[in-house]
C-alpha positions, 0 to 999 in steps of 0.5 A: 500500500503507498501512502500520501498525504502531501501534494507539493504542487497544491503547497504555499511557497513561503516567500519573504521577496514577494509583495503579495500572496498570490496564486495562479489557481482560482478555486482556492478562492473563499471570496473572490472580486474579479477586476484588472488590479494592475500587473506583477513582474515576475523573475523574467520581467515580463509583467502578468496581470492581475486578473482578481482577489480576494481571500483564501482560507488554507486548511491545515493538515491538524484540521485548523483554518487560516485566513489569507487576505488580499490574495492576488489571482495572477494566472500565469504564475507557476506557484503559489505564494505566500508574502512574509512582508503582507504577514508582517503588516498584519503583525504577525511574526514569522520564524525560520530556522534551518529545518522549519518555519513558524507564523505566529500572532502574539501567542498564538500558532497560525501555521508551521512547516518543514523546509523541502529543499531549499524551500521553506512551504504550508502544506494544506491548502488542498492535500489529499489521501491517497490510497492505493493497492493491488486487492483494495484498501484493508480499513484497518491498516488505513486506520492505523497508518493514519493515526488510529483515526476515527471512523467518523473521521476515515468517512469524512475523506471516504465521502469525497472520495479522495480515498482511493480503492476503499469501498466502505469506512466500516472500522471494527473494535479497536484494541489500540483506540480504547488503550489510547483513551 
């Protein structure tokens, strides 16, 4: 069985040089205003149009949500960008270490994530869980691999067709879960 939690194409790059938050994908917007919001020069100095702006709810891996405001829609970008400068103007503090980064506002930790290669990424937006096997997924095995996730918790990605190969989510009695509580 192969289990994957991250989809790097849906990750957001945390960028200290970006002037504002931006994404090439309109599907992320919680609310959206289409219009002419100017242009942005990219690395090759070619200007790209900003065709919309709005808010995006970043769904974290722990289930929490983080609201990014004033996100620009730039269709010709290759990656989603989070601007450290824009976060700073919202009184957020970004801390970078050799292996990770963390965003706080006062005593509240808004998000944190690992460094991937040379990039600090924010994973979460539309991560999916893919379970592949030649014989079909075993619910009990998947339950254990997902950190003893509850039956109710497993039904959410199953109902959205994120657990491919899994016909139903009927979990038997789990002794480990009982001892864990």
